[in-house]
C-alpha positions in Angstrom: 35.9 45.4 -30.6 35.1 44.9 -26.9 32.0 42.9 -27.7 33.9 40.6 -30.0 36.4 39.8 -27.2 33.5 39.2 -24.8 31.7 36.8 -27.2 35.0 35.0 -27.9 35.7 34.7 -24.2 32.2 33.2 -23.4 32.5 30.8 -26.3 36.0 29.7 -25.2 34.9 29.2 -21.6 31.8 27.2 -22.7 33.9 25.0 -25.0 36.3 24.3 -22.1 33.4 23.2 -19.8 33.1 26.2 -17.6 29.8 27.4 -16.4 28.5 30.5 -18.2 26.2 32.9 -16.4 24.4 30.5 -14.1 24.3 27.5 -16.4 24.3 24.3 -14.3 26.7 21.5 -15.1 24.9 18.1 -15.2 25.8 15.6 -12.5 26.3 11.9 -13.0 23.7 9.5 -11.7 24.8 7.7 -8.5 24.2 4.2 -7.2 24.1 3.4 -3.5 24.9 -0.2 -2.4 24.8 -1.2 1.3 24.5 -4.0 3.8 23.3 -3.9 7.4 24.6 -6.5 9.9 23.6 -8.4 11.8 20.4 -9.5 10.0 18.8 -10.6 13.3 19.7 -9.4 16.7 18.5 -11.3 19.8 20.3 -9.6 22.7 20.3 -6.0 24.0 21.9 -3.6 23.1 20.5 -3.9 19.7 23.4 -2.6 17.6 23.3 -2.5 13.8 26.1 -1.4 11.4 25.3 -0.3 7.9 28.2 -0.2 5.5 28.1 0.7 1.8 29.5 2.6 -1.1 28.5 5.2 -3.6 29.4 4.9 -7.2 28.3 5.5 -10.8 25.2 3.7 -12.0 27.0 3.2 -15.3 30.7 3.3 -16.1 31.5 6.4 -18.1 34.2 5.9 -20.7 36.5 8.8 -21.5 38.0 9.0 -25.0 41.7 9.6 -24.9 42.5 13.2 -24.0 38.8 14.4 -24.0 36.3 15.0 -21.3 32.6 15.4 -21.8 29.4 15.7 -19.8 29.3 12.1 -18.7 33.0 11.6 -18.5 34.9 12.2 -15.3 38.6 11.4 -14.8 39.0 8.6 -12.2 40.8 10.6 -9.5 37.9 13.0 -9.1 35.1 10.4 -8.9 34.8 10.6 -5.1 35.6 13.9 -3.5 34.5 12.9 0.0 32.5 14.8 2.5 29.1 14.0 0.9 26.5 12.6 3.2 24.3 9.4 3.1 21.2 9.3 5.3 20.6 5.9 6.9 17.0 5.5 8.1 15.5 2.8 10.3 11.7 2.5 10.3 9.1 0.4 12.0 6.1 0.5 9.7 5.8 4.2 8.8 7.4 5.4 12.0 11.1 6.6 11.7 13.0 5.5 14.8 16.4 6.6 13.7 17.9 8.7 10.9 21.7 9.0 10.9 23.9 10.9 8.5 27.1 9.1 7.5 30.0 10.9 5.7 31.2 9.4 2.5 35.0 9.1 2.4 37.4 9.6 -0.5 37.2 5.9 -1.2 33.4 6.3 -1.8 32.5 4.2 1.3 30.4 5.0 4.3 29.6 3.4 7.7 26.9 4.1 10.2 26.3 2.4 13.5 23.0 2.7 15.5 22.1 1.2 18.9 18.6 0.8 20.1 17.7 0.5 23.8 15.1 -2.1 24.7 12.8 0.6 26.1 12.8 2.4 22.7 11.7 -0.7 20.8 9.2 -2.0 23.5 6.7 0.7 22.4 6.0 -1.3 19.3 3.6 -4.2 19.9 5.3 -6.7 17.6 8.5 -6.5 19.7 7.4 -9.6 21.8 6.0 -11.7 18.9 7.5 -15.0 17.9 9.2 -13.6 14.8 10.3 -10.3 16.4 10.2 -6.8 15.3 11.0 -6.0 11.6 13.0 -2.9 11.0 13.2 -1.3 7.5 16.6 0.1 6.5 16.7 2.8 3.8 19.7 4.8 2.5 19.7 8.1 0.6 22.8 9.7 -0.9 22.4 13.5 -0.7 24.6 14.2 -3.7 27.8 16.1 -4.2 29.5 18.3 -6.9 29.7 15.4 -9.4 27.1 12.9 -8.4 23.3 13.4 -8.3 21.2 12.4 -5.2 20.1 8.8 -5.2 18.3 6.2 -3.0 19.6 2.8 -2.2 17.7 -0.4 -2.1 15.5 -1.1 1.0 16.4 -4.0 3.2 15.2 -5.4 6.5 16.7 -6.5 9.8 14.9 -8.2 12.7 15.0 -7.7 16.5 13.9 -10.5 18.7 13.4 -9.7 22.4 
C-alpha cells in the first residue's frame, strides 16, 4: 500500500511539472539584443555604453489554463538578477569584460571607460581610421532562460 501511494505521488508531481529525483526542467532559448553608443569616439575619456535586452528567441503561446515545457506565464519571464557579460576586444585581446545585471524589465546597461594610455599599446590607435573595438555580449542564463550569445558589433576609437 505504501508503494502505491509513493508511485501515485511521483506521477502526480511529474504531471504538475515538478522535478522528480534530479530531473532537469528544460529552459527556454534566449535572445540577446544590444547597442553600443557612440559608434565612434574621438576625444578622451573613451566612454562606451552598451544597453540591451534579453528575451525569448520565439514567442511561446500558452493554451488557456495550461502550461507546458515551452510555455511560461508572462509575469515570470524575467526574474531579474541574471548577468550579461559585455566584452570589448582588440583583435584577440580582451581589454574589458564587465558583468551587467539584468533587471526585472529584461534590460541591462554597462558603461566602460578607457584611458588613452590603455589603448595606446595597440599600434592601430594612431592610424587614420582609428582603433576598431569588437563588442560581444553573452547572457549567462537564469532559472527559465538558457545561456545565449548576442550579435557582435564594432565601435571605433580615434585618437
